[in-house]
C-alpha positions, 0 to 999 in steps of 0.5 A: 882642748879637753876631750871626753875620756872615751876619745882621749888622744895625745895632743898634737903640736897644733892642738897645743898651739890652739890651747895656748891661744885659747888660754891667752884669750881667756886671760884677756877676758878675765882681765876685762871682767876685772876691769868691768868690776873696777869700773862699776866700783868707781861709778864709771859712766854706764855706757862705757861699762856696757861697751866693755861688757860687749867687748868681753862677750865678743871675745868669749864668742870668738873663743866659742867659735874656735872651740866649735871649729876644732870640735867639728874638725877633729872630735866629730869627724873622728866619732863619725868615722868610728860609727858613733852617729849619736854625735850628730844629735850632740852637736845639734843640741850644742848649736841650738844652745848657741843660737838661743 
């Protein structure tokens, strides 16, 4: 998980595991997207394509939640400990984007 240059740290074993998990998930989503493209090229029944699109969207949402959790637990907590209260506004903006 890439961090802001101002907050760079040596990755922990746990963060490397999370990064690998995220990359594996993204590779699966990438494959799903290629599959959707092929389905459209072949003229696959629309409902089947829509179901695959929703599966891809759901997979991306899961990735997003994993990243958000890590951001809260590590980045935000660390910034708050360092007195960087502006991180609260940053995270609120991010949450607003997620719910709209």
